[in-house]
N, C-alpha and C positions, 0 to 999 in steps of 0.2 A: 485702454492700453493701446489699440489701434485706433486711428477716425480717418475719414476721408477730409483733406483740407479745405476748408470752408473762408478763413479769414488769413489774411495777411501775415499775422503775427506767426502763423503755424506755418505757413509757405516759407518766410523765412526760416525758421528752426529746419525746413527740408533740406532747405540750400546749404545751411551750415554742416550738416550731417554728410551730407555729400561734399561737399569743399573739404572736410576731414579724410574722409574715407578714398573718396577718387581723386582728388588733388594731391593730399598732403600723404598718405599711405601710398596710393599705387601711380602716384605720379603721371595722373592725366590732366594734360593741361585745361584749366579755365577755358579757354576760347573753342572746345570741343565738351566740355564735361556740362555744359548749358549751351542748350539750342532753340532754334526755332518752333519747335514741339511744346515748350514750359506751359504756354498760354493754352493750349488746347486739350494737354493730357489732364487727368485725373491723378491727383498727387496725394499722395497717404504719408501719414507720421504716427511714428510709434513714442509714446512719453510712458515714464512711469516718475509717479511723485513729483511732477513737474520738468522733470528733466528729460530732453528731447533724445532720443537713442536710434533710432529707426526711420527710413525715409526709403519711399517705391511712390512710381509715377506708373499709370496705367495708361495707353494709346488705344484708340478704336484703328485698328488696319483691317477696313473690310469684314469679312466673318470672325478675326482673331483679335483677341483682345492680346495686346502686345506688353507684358511685365516688364519693367526698364528702370533703372538707377537703384537698383533695391541693394540700401546699405544698413550695415548693423555697427555701431560704435564700436571699436575693440573691446572696452570693458565688459560689453555686454553678449558677447558672442560665447558660443559653447553651452547657452541656455535653452536653447529651442526655440531662440527666438525668430530667425529666420524660416523656420517652417512657420510658425504661426503668422508672419508676416505676408508669406507667401499664399497661405490657407486666405488670411485675409483679403487679399488682394484679388485670388479669385471669386470668392466667393461675392467681393463687391461689384468684380465683371458680371458675374453671373446674374445679379440684380437687375442688371442693364440689359441684358438678353443674350449675353455670349455664352456659348459651349465650347468652342474652342481658344486656345491659349499659347502664347507664343514668346521666348525668351532667347535671347542672346547670354548663353552663360558662358563666363571665362571657366577656361577647361578644367581649372582644378575645382570648378562647384558642378561638374557634371552630374557625380555620384549623388550630392544635395537634391539637384532638380529628378535626377529618376527616382529617388523616395518621394516625389512630390507627385509623381505618375506622369514625366515627363519624357521623351524619346529623343535622342537626336536624328536628326535628319542631315544628311550633307557632310561637307569636310570643313575641317578645322579653319576658320580663318580668323583674320589680326581684325580688329576693334580699339582704337586708342593706342596701337602697340602693344597691345593683350592677344591672347590667342583665344578663341570663343568656338563655340559650337553653337547651330540655331537647334534648339530644341522648341517642340510641340506636344501638348497634351489635347487631347479631342474626349470630352465629355458628352459629347453630343450622340452616341451609341454607334455612329456610322464606322 
């Protein structure tokens, strides 16, 4: 269902999902939806019966693995797939040695990420014209 992208075809699917969710649904300009981190990030794709439905990327930010560009196509929402995608991304980052995780969560998704063990740190801020919180999860036991 979820996998780390290793082929160009799968990366194209990731970008299509992000285009649908972020550019079309949320009105994020293409010029900021794609950025300089695309080549260095680890991309994740969710597919069901060959149909791409979810995307995300993981970036190395020092001691943190930052989960970004997490998107689920509208027809697949409400099926617990967002939680499963987030769990897959965290497991992937843990396999690479990370125990601390960060996400810039859209405000309406703060409760979703809290259920995943993240906590809000700091004040609300705007990113791509949308209200966000920085949220942190620390599994290192510190």
